[in-house]
The first five atom37 places (N, CA, C, CB, O) and aatype in JSON, in Angstrom:
{
  "aatype": [12, 15, 2, 2, 19, 15, 15, 5, 13, 7, 15, 18, 2, 12, 19, 14, 0, 8, 2, 0, 19, 12, 14, 14, 19, 2, 2, 15, 9, 16, 15, 8, 10, 11, 10, 11, 14, 5, 2, 18, 15, 7, 3, 3, 3, 10, 5, 3, 13, 10, 16, 5, 13, 6, 10, 16, 15, 3, 9, 2, 11, 17, 15, 18, 16, 6],
  "atom_mask": [
    [1, 1, 1, 1, 1],
    [1, 1, 1, 1, 1],
    [1, 1, 1, 1, 1],
    [1, 1, 1, 1, 1],
    [1, 1, 1, 1, 1],
    [1, 1, 1, 1, 1],
    [1, 1, 1, 1, 1],
    [1, 1, 1, 1, 1],
    [1, 1, 1, 1, 1],
    [1, 1, 1, 0, 1],
    [1, 1, 1, 1, 1],
    [1, 1, 1, 1, 1],
    [1, 1, 1, 1, 1],
    [1, 1, 1, 1, 1],
    [1, 1, 1, 1, 1],
    [1, 1, 1, 1, 1],
    [1, 1, 1, 1, 1],
    [1, 1, 1, 1, 1],
    [1, 1, 1, 1, 1],
    [1, 1, 1, 1, 1],
    [1, 1, 1, 1, 1],
    [1, 1, 1, 1, 1],
    [1, 1, 1, 1, 1],
    [1, 1, 1, 1, 1],
    [1, 1, 1, 1, 1],
    [1, 1, 1, 1, 1],
    [1, 1, 1, 1, 1],
    [1, 1, 1, 1, 1],
    [1, 1, 1, 1, 1],
    [1, 1, 1, 1, 1],
    [1, 1, 1, 1, 1],
    [1, 1, 1, 1, 1],
    [1, 1, 1, 1, 1],
    [1, 1, 1, 1, 1],
    [1, 1, 1, 1, 1],
    [1, 1, 1, 1, 1],
    [1, 1, 1, 1, 1],
    [1, 1, 1, 1, 1],
    [1, 1, 1, 1, 1],
    [1, 1, 1, 1, 1],
    [1, 1, 1, 1, 1],
    [1, 1, 1, 0, 1],
    [1, 1, 1, 1, 1],
    [1, 1, 1, 1, 1],
    [1, 1, 1, 1, 1],
    [1, 1, 1, 1, 1],
    [1, 1, 1, 1, 1],
    [1, 1, 1, 1, 1],
    [1, 1, 1, 1, 1],
    [1, 1, 1, 1, 1],
    [1, 1, 1, 1, 1],
    [1, 1, 1, 1, 1],
    [1, 1, 1, 1, 1],
    [1, 1, 1, 1, 1],
    [1, 1, 1, 1, 1],
    [1, 1, 1, 1, 1],
    [1, 1, 1, 1, 1],
    [1, 1, 1, 1, 1],
    [1, 1, 1, 1, 1],
    [1, 1, 1, 1, 1],
    [1, 1, 1, 1, 1],
    [1, 1, 1, 1, 1],
    [1, 1, 1, 1, 1],
    [1, 1, 1, 1, 1],
    [1, 1, 1, 1, 1],
    [1, 1, 1, 1, 1]
  ],
  "atom_positions": [
    [[0.89, -1.22, 0.08], [-0.06, 0.08, -0.08], [0.83, 1.1, -0.18], [-1.1, 0.4, 1.13], [1.9, 0.96, 0.41]],
    [[0.63, 2.08, -0.77], [1.2, 3.28, -0.82], [0.38, 4.35, -0.93], [2.01, 3.32, -1.72], [-0.79, 4.11, -1.22]],
    [[0.85, 5.96, -0.69], [0.05, 7.04, -0.88], [0.77, 7.96, -1.8], [-0.31, 7.65, 0.4], [2.0, 8.08, -1.81]],
    [[-0.02, 8.6, -2.56], [0.58, 9.72, -3.08], [0.04, 10.85, -2.48], [0.47, 9.78, -4.46], [-1.11, 11.06, -2.11]],
    [[1.47, 11.85, -2.41], [1.03, 13.1, -1.64], [1.62, 14.25, -2.72], [1.76, 13.21, 0.11], [2.64, 14.15, -3.4]],
    [[0.73, 15.31, -2.68], [1.22, 16.23, -3.79], [1.72, 17.37, -2.89], [0.01, 16.72, -4.97], [1.43, 17.39, -1.69]],
    [[2.38, 18.21, -3.42], [3.07, 19.45, -3.06], [3.05, 20.68, -4.1], [4.47, 19.07, -2.79], [2.51, 20.53, -5.19]],
    [[3.55, 21.69, -3.81], [3.84, 22.9, -4.93], [4.88, 22.04, -5.71], [4.56, 24.61, -4.26], [4.75, 22.12, -6.94]],
    [[5.87, 21.25, -5.29], [7.01, 20.77, -6.04], [6.65, 19.4, -6.85], [8.22, 20.56, -5.02], [7.5, 18.91, -7.6]],
    [[5.49, 18.84, -6.69], [5.12, 17.76, -7.43], [4.66, 16.55, -6.71], [0.0, 0.0, 0.0], [4.37, 16.7, -5.52]],
    [[4.55, 15.4, -7.23], [3.76, 14.27, -6.64], [4.82, 13.63, -5.95], [2.97, 13.3, -7.67], [6.0, 13.87, -6.19]],
    [[4.41, 12.79, -5.05], [5.43, 11.75, -4.4], [4.79, 10.5, -3.77], [6.28, 12.45, -3.24], [3.81, 10.67, -3.04]],
    [[5.24, 9.33, -4.0], [4.85, 8.16, -3.55], [5.33, 7.87, -2.29], [5.15, 7.23, -4.36], [6.5, 7.5, -2.2]],
    [[4.59, 7.97, -1.21], [4.93, 7.65, 0.19], [4.91, 6.14, 0.38], [3.95, 8.33, 1.18], [4.0, 5.47, -0.11]],
    [[5.86, 5.6, 1.07], [5.91, 4.03, 1.51], [5.66, 3.77, 2.68], [7.08, 3.39, 1.36], [6.53, 4.13, 3.46]],
    [[4.76, 3.25, 3.12], [4.41, 2.75, 4.47], [5.56, 2.4, 5.4], [3.59, 1.56, 4.34], [6.54, 1.78, 4.97]],
    [[5.47, 2.71, 6.45], [6.55, 2.32, 7.37], [6.96, 0.96, 7.68], [6.28, 2.82, 8.48], [8.07, 0.61, 8.07]],
    [[5.72, 0.06, 7.44], [6.0, -1.4, 7.67], [6.89, -1.75, 6.53], [4.66, -2.34, 7.71], [7.42, -2.85, 6.71]],
    [[7.17, -1.27, 5.58], [8.41, -1.71, 5.0], [9.62, -1.23, 5.47], [8.42, -1.47, 3.76], [10.63, -1.55, 4.84]],
    [[9.7, -0.6, 6.36], [11.12, -0.07, 6.98], [11.45, -1.1, 7.94], [11.08, 1.46, 7.78], [10.79, -2.11, 8.15]],
    [[12.68, -0.72, 8.58], [13.54, -1.74, 9.25], [12.59, -2.61, 10.5], [14.96, -0.85, 9.95], [12.7, -3.81, 10.7]],
    [[11.75, -1.79, 11.16], [11.0, -2.41, 12.18], [9.83, -2.67, 12.08], [11.02, -1.87, 13.12], [9.09, -1.69, 11.97]],
    [[9.33, -3.72, 12.07], [7.81, -4.1, 11.98], [6.92, -3.32, 12.82], [7.57, -5.53, 12.36], [7.27, -2.83, 13.89]],
    [[5.61, -3.21, 12.22], [4.62, -2.41, 13.11], [4.14, -3.34, 14.25], [3.31, -1.86, 12.24], [3.99, -4.55, 14.37]],
    [[3.96, -2.12, 15.14], [3.35, -2.84, 16.47], [1.96, -2.46, 16.46], [4.05, -2.38, 17.94], [1.63, -1.31, 16.18]],
    [[1.08, -3.39, 16.76], [-0.48, -3.2, 16.73], [-1.05, -2.85, 18.28], [-1.22, -4.71, 16.12], [-1.47, -3.71, 19.06]],
    [[-0.98, -1.56, 18.54], [-1.48, -1.14, 19.66], [-2.05, 0.3, 19.65], [-0.5, -1.31, 20.59], [-1.63, 1.1, 18.81]],
    [[-2.97, 0.66, 20.53], [-3.66, 1.88, 20.09], [-2.9, 3.37, 19.89], [-4.69, 2.04, 21.1], [-3.31, 4.42, 19.39]],
    [[-1.66, 3.02, 20.46], [-0.67, 4.17, 20.05], [-0.23, 4.44, 18.96], [0.33, 4.16, 20.54], [-0.19, 5.57, 18.46]],
    [[0.23, 3.17, 18.34], [0.88, 3.14, 16.87], [0.07, 2.46, 15.82], [2.26, 2.4, 16.88], [0.53, 1.93, 14.81]],
    [[-1.34, 2.53, 16.19], [-2.16, 2.05, 15.31], [-2.24, 3.01, 13.78], [-3.49, 1.95, 16.11], [-2.35, 2.47, 12.68]],
    [[-2.19, 4.12, 13.94], [-2.25, 4.96, 12.68], [-1.08, 4.69, 11.81], [-2.29, 6.47, 13.01], [0.04, 4.31, 12.16]],
    [[-1.56, 4.96, 10.48], [-0.44, 4.67, 9.34], [0.67, 5.65, 9.29], [-1.07, 4.68, 7.9], [0.5, 6.85, 9.09]],
    [[1.96, 5.01, 9.49], [3.19, 5.87, 9.35], [3.57, 5.65, 8.14], [4.3, 5.64, 10.26], [3.19, 4.63, 7.56]],
    [[4.33, 6.51, 7.57], [4.9, 6.6, 6.21], [6.34, 6.84, 6.24], [4.25, 7.68, 5.42], [6.81, 7.61, 7.08]],
    [[7.1, 6.23, 5.37], [8.37, 6.28, 5.13], [8.76, 7.0, 3.96], [8.81, 5.11, 5.09], [8.13, 6.64, 2.97]],
    [[9.55, 7.86, 3.76], [10.03, 8.48, 2.5], [11.13, 7.71, 1.83], [10.53, 9.87, 2.76], [12.15, 7.33, 2.4]],
    [[10.83, 7.5, 0.5], [11.67, 6.77, -0.16], [13.33, 7.37, 0.12], [11.15, 6.8, -1.67], [13.66, 8.45, 0.6]],
    [[14.12, 6.32, -0.33], [15.67, 6.81, -0.07], [16.27, 7.6, -1.17], [16.66, 5.59, 0.13], [15.97, 7.34, -2.34]],
    [[17.24, 8.71, -0.81], [17.52, 9.57, -1.75], [18.59, 8.85, -2.43], [17.82, 10.93, -1.27], [19.37, 8.16, -1.76]],
    [[18.7, 8.95, -3.68], [19.64, 8.33, -4.53], [20.62, 9.04, -4.98], [19.14, 7.84, -5.5], [21.69, 8.54, -5.35]],
    [[20.28, 10.68, -5.01], [21.38, 11.72, -5.38], [20.79, 11.8, -6.87], [0.0, 0.0, 0.0], [21.18, 12.8, -7.46]],
    [[20.07, 11.1, -7.5], [19.9, 11.15, -8.88], [18.87, 12.42, -9.19], [19.34, 9.68, -9.41], [18.99, 13.12, -10.2]],
    [[17.76, 12.66, -8.12], [16.97, 13.28, -7.97], [17.08, 14.6, -7.75], [16.49, 12.82, -7.35], [18.26, 14.85, -7.53]],
    [[16.23, 15.8, -7.69], [16.44, 17.04, -7.02], [16.34, 17.01, -5.58], [15.56, 17.97, -7.5], [15.25, 16.72, -5.08]],
    [[17.41, 17.29, -4.83], [17.52, 17.45, -3.29], [16.35, 17.99, -3.0], [18.66, 18.31, -2.72], [15.56, 17.19, -2.5]],
    [[15.88, 19.3, -3.15], [14.91, 20.02, -2.91], [13.53, 19.24, -3.0], [15.04, 21.1, -3.75], [12.64, 19.45, -2.18]],
    [[13.43, 18.49, -3.87], [12.25, 17.58, -4.1], [12.09, 16.7, -2.93], [12.4, 16.72, -5.37], [11.05, 16.7, -2.26]],
    [[13.37, 15.77, -2.62], [13.37, 14.98, -1.45], [13.23, 15.62, -0.17], [14.48, 14.28, -1.41], [12.79, 14.96, 0.78]],
    [[13.55, 16.84, -0.03], [13.39, 17.57, 1.55], [12.27, 17.85, 1.57], [14.16, 18.87, 1.98], [11.73, 17.81, 2.67]],
    [[11.5, 18.24, 0.45], [10.11, 18.36, 0.73], [9.12, 17.22, 1.0], [9.65, 18.99, -0.26], [8.13, 17.32, 1.73]],
    [[9.52, 16.07, 0.3], [8.84, 14.77, 0.69], [9.17, 14.38, 2.0], [9.18, 13.66, -0.2], [8.28, 13.9, 2.7]],
    [[10.54, 14.53, 2.52], [10.71, 14.15, 3.95], [9.96, 14.98, 4.98], [12.14, 14.21, 4.29], [9.47, 14.55, 6.02]],
    [[9.94, 16.29, 4.52], [9.07, 17.3, 5.52], [7.58, 16.8, 5.29], [9.22, 19.12, 5.08], [6.89, 16.71, 6.31]],
    [[7.12, 16.53, 4.3], [5.54, 16.07, 4.48], [5.52, 14.91, 5.06], [4.68, 15.91, 3.19], [4.63, 14.77, 5.9]],
    [[6.21, 14.03, 4.88], [6.29, 12.75, 5.74], [6.24, 12.89, 7.23], [7.56, 12.04, 5.46], [5.4, 12.43, 8.0]],
    [[7.45, 13.73, 7.54], [7.37, 14.26, 9.12], [6.18, 14.68, 9.42], [8.27, 15.43, 9.51], [5.62, 14.13, 10.37]],
    [[5.63, 15.51, 8.84], [4.34, 16.17, 9.09], [3.2, 15.12, 9.26], [4.01, 17.15, 7.92], [2.39, 15.25, 10.18]],
    [[3.14, 14.18, 8.46], [2.05, 13.15, 8.69], [2.27, 12.14, 9.8], [1.84, 12.37, 7.45], [1.42, 11.59, 10.5]],
    [[3.58, 12.01, 9.82], [3.57, 10.9, 11.06], [3.81, 11.75, 12.5], [4.98, 9.63, 10.85], [3.89, 11.15, 13.57]],
    [[3.9, 13.13, 12.4], [3.92, 13.95, 13.53], [5.29, 13.53, 14.28], [2.57, 13.76, 14.43], [5.27, 13.29, 15.48]],
    [[6.43, 13.46, 13.54], [7.59, 13.41, 14.07], [8.11, 14.46, 14.83], [8.32, 13.17, 13.23], [7.83, 15.59, 14.45]],
    [[8.78, 14.34, 15.8], [9.45, 15.43, 16.64], [10.66, 15.89, 15.88], [9.9, 14.92, 18.11], [10.96, 15.41, 14.79]],
    [[11.31, 16.8, 16.45], [12.64, 17.24, 15.58], [13.64, 16.31, 15.81], [13.25, 18.69, 15.94], [14.49, 16.3, 14.92]],
    [[13.82, 15.48, 16.78], [14.83, 14.66, 17.25], [14.45, 13.38, 16.3], [14.81, 14.43, 18.96], [15.44, 12.74, 15.96]],
    [[13.25, 12.92, 15.83], [12.88, 11.78, 15.32], [13.46, 11.99, 13.68], [11.21, 11.54, 15.58], [13.3, 11.09, 12.85]]
  ]
}
């Protein structure tokens, strides 16, 4: 499952966090969908990647230290 997110810089395919390193935990605190930005390859525009990362951070409600 993936989500497309659009910004002024374009559309981005957000990857669910269950494809990340840690498996999802099923409880009331972590039951909402968490997203993971795609890895930056260096081939695409850095500003686009940073915008996608910031959108992911906002959606996941990450703190500055996360």
